[in-house]
N, C-alpha and C positions, 0 to 999 in steps of 0.2 A: 504493501500500498504507499510507503513512504517513496519509495523507488515512480509509482506512478503520480503521486502527488509532485513531486521534481518535476518530472516529465511537462505536465500542466502547467507547472510556474514557467519554467523553461519555454515553452512555445507560446509562453503570451507573451516574453519577455524579446521576441524576434523580430529583429527587422521588420518594416512594411514589405518590403519588396522581396516577393517570392521567386527561387529561384524557376530557371527556362520550367515548363510544364512538361515540354518533350526529355527533356534530361531526365524525369523519373517515371514519366508516365505514358502508357500506347493513350491513342483518341478513343478508346472505349470505356466500358463501364463494368465495376465489379459490386456485383450483386452481393449483398451478404442478407443471409434471411434466419432472425435470432427468437428463440423462446425466452420471454422473461415473467417471472412467477416466483411463488409462494407464500408466506403467509408474515403474520410479525414478526416470527422470528427467525426464518427459514429465507433466503430469497437467494434467486440465483439469475444468472444468465448463461444460454446456451446456444449453441451456432448451430443452427439447423442444416443448414446448405448454403454453397458458393454456387455462382453461376457468373460467363461472363455475358454482356450484352454487347452489340455491334456497334453500338456510338457511345459516344460522351457528349451531355448536353450540359454539364456543371461548367464551373467558371473556371480558367483558366491562367488565372493570378490571383495575389492574396491567398493562397492555397493554406498557409499557415493561420492565417487571420480567421476571428470569427465577428459577427456585429454584434452578436448577445453571447451571452455564454449559455443561455438553454436548461433544460432543465437534465439533457446527457450532453455528450459529446463523442463523436466516432473518429479515433487518430491512426494514419497511417502512417506508419514510422521506418525507413530503412534497418533492413534487420543487419547489415554490417556495419554501419556507422551508428545508429539509432536515432538518427537526426529525424525530426518530424518533416514528413515531407506533405502534409493535406489533414485539416483539420474539419469536420463540419458541426454546427450544435444541431438538436432536435429534442423535441417533449415527446412524451410516451403517454399514452391512456395510463398504462401499469403505474407511472409516477402518480398519478392522480387518484388511482387504484388507491396506494398506501398510505395515503390521509384521508380517507372513507371507513368507520366503523367496521363494514366487512371484511378490513385486513384479520380483523381480530378474530373473526368468526368460522374462517375457511379457506383454505390455500385456492389459486386459481393461478393459470399462466395467461400469456398475451403475446399475439405475435408484434415483431416489430421489421422491417427491412430498409436496410442502410445503402445508398450507391454511393462509393467512391470511385475515385480515375482508376485507371489498371495499373499498377504497377508493373513496372518493367523488368524488376527482381523481387528475390527474395524480402518479402515486408513483414512487420507484427502493426496486427489490427490490434486496437486497443480498444475498450468499450467501456464510456464511464458514466455512471449513472449518480446524481447528484441527487442530496436528501433538500428536503425544503428550507434546512436551513444553509445550503449553497454548499455541504459537504459531501465529499465524496465517501458514496453508501455501498457500493455493488462496481465492481469492475471484471472486466472479460481479457483476456490476452488472447492471442489465437494467431497461428502463421498463416502466411499468405506463399504458397510457393507455384511461379508459373508453372513450373512441369506436372503438377497436381492434376493425373488424369481425372480423377472426379470431380472435378469442377464442371459443373452444367457448362454448357452451349445452349444460349435462350433467343428467340428475338432474332433467329436467322432464315427459320422457314414460313414458318405459321407466325403469321401478323394477324390480329384482329382489326377489322377494317374500321375506318379512320379518314376525317378530314377536317381541313385547315380552315378556322375560321376567323382567324385574325392573323396575319403575318409582318413580322417586321421587315424591313426594307435591308437587316444586317440581319439575316435568322440564323446564322451559325455562332454569333453573338449574343443573343438577345435570350430572355431567362424565356424558358418552355415550361409552359401550365399545360399538363393533358387533363380532360375532363371526361369522364368517364360515366356510364348510365349504371345505376343498379336497380333492379325489376323494374325493366323493360323487357317485353314480352319481344319476339322478335317484329310482330305485326308494329309495334308502337317504337320501330327507330329513329320514326321520323319525327314523332312528338320529343323523343330525347334529341333531337339536334337542333329543333327551335327552342327548348328549352336549354342547351348549351351555348346557343347563340345568344340567346337574352341575359344569363349569366357572363356571358364576355362584356355584352353591352352596358351591365350596369355595373361590374369593375370598372372599366374605362371610361365611365360618369364621373367619377369619385378624384376628384384631384388627392395625392401626384400621380393617380394613372395617369391622366387623362393628358397631361405634360409628357409623359415618360411613353405613350399607346405604342411609339414605335419599337420602346423594348423590348416588348413582348410578341412571342408566338402564343396562341391558343389552338388547340388542336382537340375534336368531340372524337372519341373513341366509342364505337356502337357496341361495347359488350351485352350479349342477350342473355338472360335471364331464365330457366324451364316457368317460372309464375311473376304474374305481374305482381306488383307494390312489395312494402316490402313488411316486415313482422313487426307488429304492433299491442305486446305483451300484454299490457295492461287490460285490451278489451279481447284477449285470448284470440289474436289475429297472430298467425302463425304463416310466410310465405315464404316459398324455394326460393329466394332469390341469388343469384348468383354471390356473391360474396358476405350473406348470411345477417344483413346489415337490421337492427331491429331498435326500436325506442326503448325508454326507461332503463337506459343506462345508467348503473349503482342505484338503481331504482327510482331514479329524476324520470319523471314522465316524460318531457319532452329532449332527452338526451339522444341522440343519434349517432349511434358506432357503426363500424363492423367488425366482426373476430378474425374475419379470414382477409387478413391484409397482405397475406402472402400471396392469395390468389387475385386479390387487384394488380401488383407489379407480374405477375405473369400472364394478364391481360394486357399489360403496356407493355410486355416485351417486345423489343424491335422500331420503338416507336422512341424519338428523341424528348423525353422530358426529366424536368425537376423539381415541380409541386406538380399536388394531384387537388381535385376538385370532382367529388364523386355527387352525382345527380341520383338522388331516392324519387322513386317513381311515387309519392303519395301525394295525400292534400292534407294529411297529418303534419302539426305544426312542429318544427325541432331541428336540430342540426350539435355539429361539432365540430373542433378545430380542433390542431397538433402541430405545434410549429415544425418546417419542413418534414410532416410526416402525411398529412391529408386535412381537408374537409370533407363533411357533407349535410348535405341541406335538402329541404324538400321543395323537390319541385314543382308543386302543383298545390300547394299553399301560397294565399294571395300574399304572402311577404318574403319569397321567393328572393328578389332582388336585392331586399335591403340585408335578408339574411345570408346570404350570401359574400355580400359586400362585409357584411359583420365578421363573419368568420374566415373569412379568405383574409383579414389582419392578423389571426390568431394563428394560420400555419404560414402565411410565407412570411408575416416581419415579427412574429412573437409576440403581438400585442396582449396586451390582458383586459379581464374584464372588468370595465368601471363599475359596473351594476352593484347592487348588495340587497342582501334579503332583511328583512326588521324580525323577522323569525327565526332565520339560521339555513343555513342549506348544508347538501352533504360535504359540499367542498371548502365550507369557511374556516375549516382548519389550512388552507393551502400557503396561508404566507404568516409564520411568526411576525411579532411586533415588532421583535428586535435584532431582525434580518432587514437587509435591503435586497426585496427581488430583484431580478434581473430584467421582467420587462421593463421598458423605458416608458410606459405609460399610468405607472403604480409609483406609493411611495409612503416606506414608514418613517419618514424621515428619518434615518438611521444614516444615512447617508445620499441625504440631497442634493449634493455638490455634482452627484454624477449623473441626476435625474436633468430637471428642466431650471433649476435656479436660476440658472442666466438667460433665461427666458420671461423671468418675472417682470412686470414695469414697476419701477421705483416705488416703494411705498404698498405695496401689494399685502395687505393683512394675512397672516399665517396664524391659522387657519382662515380662508375666505368663507364669508359669506354668501351662503347662495344668491341669498337676495341681491347680492353685490355681481352677481352676474357678468350684466351687460358691461359695466364698468372695468372687468377685470375677465375678458375673455381667457388669459391665462393667470390661475391661480394655484392656488391648494384647497382643493373640496372635498373633506371627510368624506369616506363612503367612497369603496369599489373595491376590486378582487371579493367579493360576496361577503363584505362584510360594512356593518355600520360605522366602526369604531376602531380606530390603530390605522386605517388603510385612505390614504390620497388620492384624489385623482387629479388630473391638470386642469379640466375646467368643466364647467358643471351640467352641461349638455355636449355628448359626441357620439358617434357611430358607435365607438366600443359599449357606448353605455344603452346607448336608446335607441332603436332599430329605426327610429319615425326621423330620427335626428337627421339634416339633409348634409352634411358634411363630418369629416374627421376632427378633432380639434388641432389647434398650430402645432400639440406636440407630437400627434399621433400621425400629423402628414410628416413632422420632419421625421419620427423616427421611418416610417415608410419610405421618405426619398434617400434616407442613408443604406436604408436593406438595397433597393434596385439600385442606388451607385456604387455600393459594395459588389452587387452581381457584374454589373456592365464595364465599370472605369477602370 
């Protein structure tokens, strides 16, 4: 553990300039499938499968940097030298589950898939999960060997039908977002493509995406499910959808997730992608989003467009929820009050200097009274991260708090801009 913590500190101190991508990597993808699970006392990460995909859609510069820390990180190191070659932060449903009461009741497992550029030489892969105090709590290190005959080749023959809905003028260096359908029967694929276009239009209608529309590729992937719709457990409705998506995750009625993450990536194999949007063929309200993992939202609900934009804030940039519950929530223990969260749009004031303090107008009261929201569009408003007290948000209203609000707040816009720049410049 001490050795791994040292590696993380060393990686954080590396200079901004990354080594030439072609020195260490082939322009292909190493796909890594994991199983993460356990209970309150025993926790584990296991490697399920390694596979090579025919192209690499991710960044080729700033390989060792991360825009935010995330709940977890995957690190690629050169085996011979130990040098860090690549890092990517992410968040998982597993991390969230560890903060729920269910962790004390029964063990569970969760699928996770991560993508890295394909190393040219033998490498070590580190997977690090942090607890909600931002301390490493679980690690796995495993080797990668280019000559390993058991590493699968995927996406070279059969590729799921797809079509591009929006293409950058510089597609090879743009951010690749795959939109895939869940719970669409074969005869409903036309509806899926219509819904996918609406999702693209919704995202690109918000700043800073609008100004950076040319930095994105959006591809719609027409996965077919045996049955129409997704499962709604509280209604006793169970559907045979391609990726097993269901509501009532952690017994929260509107929380919509998929347990079959590996199958999602199987359906995307051979198509360039970095970020994943899953559209559920249901009118039931709900969704969920995980940083650098996926977002899932209801494509037939009237709030489909605003929810998609909100959830993309989670999955693309790691923005936190700015809303809160007066009566508490299953996730209300996610942010200890004496630890600064890694998300850029909430704070416990433990390290406010690292957040939006430099954006506060002079004389802004801290905390800021919501009655003064018009006077202070950027302030320190109490309530966020599911909790009414001890967590603060940068604006009284924002798309990350309210699905009816027409814009992201200035702090969220800046955070989104920084992530876009990180991937494209």
